N, C-alpha and C positions, 0 to 999 in steps of 0.2 A: 278085412284089410289088415295087412301085417305091419304097415308103417303108421305109427300112431304118435301124434304130437301130445305134449302134456295137456292135461285137462285144464290146468291153470298154471300161470307163471307168477312168481313172487320176486320182486326186486329186493335183494337182501342189502346190498351196499354198493356204492360207487367205489371202485378200487383205485382208479387213476386219480392223481392229485390235480391234474389239469382240469379246468372247467370249460375253457374256451379253446376251440380248435385254431382260431386265428386271433390275432391281437387287434385291438382298437386302432393302433397305428397302421397296421397293414391295410385295414379298410380305409382309413383316412388317405393313405398314399394312393390307393386305387381310385378314390373319389376326388383326388386332388384337393384335399382339405389340409390346411396348415396343421401339422402335428402339434404345434404349440397352442393351438386353439382347443381348449378343453370343455367348452360349453356343451358339446354334443356327446361327450364321452359316455355318459350313463345311458343315453338313448342308443348309441351304437352298440354298447355291450349288451343291452337288452335285446336288440335286433339280432345280434350274433347268436345268442342263446335260442331265440325263436326260430331262426333259420336252421340251426343245428338240429333242433327237434323235428322240424319239417323234413330235413334231409333223412334223418333216421326213419321216419314214418314212410316217406316216399320210396326210399331205396331198400328198406328192410334191414337196416344196419344198426349196430350199437357202436357209436363212434369211439367212446372212451371206455376203458376196461371197467366192467361192471359184473358183480356176482349175482346170479339168479338161482332160484330153486324151482324146478318143475315137478308137478305132482301127477301121478298116475294111480288109478285104482288097483291095478295089478301090473305085472310085467307083460308088456306086449311082445310080440316076436322081435320087433325093431322099434326102439325109441327114437323118434325123429325130432331133431332140434333145429329149428330154422333161424335161431339167433346167430348172428355172425358179425364180424369176422374173428378169426383166431380163437376159436372155441377150445377150451380146456375143461374136461370133466374132472372135477375134484373128488367127488364121492357119490356113490349110489347107496341109499339106505332103504331098507324094506322092513315091514312088519311081518315077522314069521308067524306060523300057525300057533305058536305059544304066546302070541301078543308081545313079543320082544322085538324092539327096533334094533336091527343089525346093519352093519356096513358090509356091502358086497366087496369081496376081495377083487382088486383091480385086475388080477389075472383071469377072472371069470368073464370079463367082457372086453370088447374092442371098440374103438371109435373109428368110423369111416368118415373122413372129412372130404366133402365135395365142395364145388364152387359156391353153391347156394344154400347148402344145408349140411348137417352132420347126422350120422346115424349111429346109434349105440346098439350093439347086439352081442349075443354070447360069443366068446372066443371059441376057437376050434375044440371040439370034443367036450364042450361044456354046455350047460343050459341054465337059464335063470332059475333060482330056487322058488319054491312055493311061497305064496304070501298069505296073509290073513284074508280069508274069503269074505267078500261083501263088505269090505272096509274101505271107506273113502280115503284117498291119499295114502294108501299102504306102501307105495313106492315113491321115493323122492330122489331126484337127481340134482346135485348142486354143481354148477358150472360157472366158469368165468369166460366172458366174451368181450371183444372190443380191442382197440389199439391201446398199447401200454401208455402212451403219452401223445400229446399233439404232434411231437416230432416224428412219430411213426405213421401218422395219417397221410395217405397219398396226396400229392400236390393237386390232382384234379378235383378231389373232394374239397380241399381248401379253396381252390379257385372258384368252385361252385358256390361255396358259402360267401366268399367275398363279393362275387358278382351279384348275388341276390340281396345282400345287405346294402351294397351301394345303390341298387335299384330302389330299395326301401327308403334310403336317405333322400334320394332324388324325387321321391314321391310318385314313382311310376309303377303302381301296383294296379293298373287299370284292368288286367285280366282277372283280378280277384284271387290270384295265387301268389304265394311268397317266392316260389322258385321261378327263376327266369327260364326262358327257353334254352339259353346257353348253359345254365346250371343243370337242367334236366339232361341235356346232351352229354355233359361231362359225367353225369352220374349214371347214365343208362346202363353201362356195363356192370355196375354194382347192383342194379335193381333185381330183387328176387322175382322169379317168374309169377309167383302168386300174389304179389303186392299190387 
């Protein structure tokens, strides 16, 4: 198989300063709760975070900009990265045969961004260098993925979050799922095929 996903992924850091995609007051307005009433604010905020996490898992998205490191035991023909959206490869490091960790020159590879994944492969007339043989994690790719801020998140994702949080507030989680049917319909176009 020439398309290989990282053997493991490590979350390095959250880059975006925002933590909530929607505000507590946006949820209150949708639920027709008086914005001056603050007794439920902590519960609503917790519910927003819970639903955001569920949206990320269900749709295969990283909503707010986050830095990851992916690990490979060697260079595959194509490094496939399924984290999205707006993926930027920052650097690729590898352990060469002399046991020295080096950074791969960015001119040596190219990134193909597709709707549901990104692929990293050698640029034209280049090939990936040799790595330290039989060494775990001898190739590491550092990349950033996700929307820069809540202002960049598409409205249909925000609407899906609000609808599901309002549903939680109203105590209508009878199907045992946090995402409403409306939310899933709004998110369907973002959903990765493999999720």
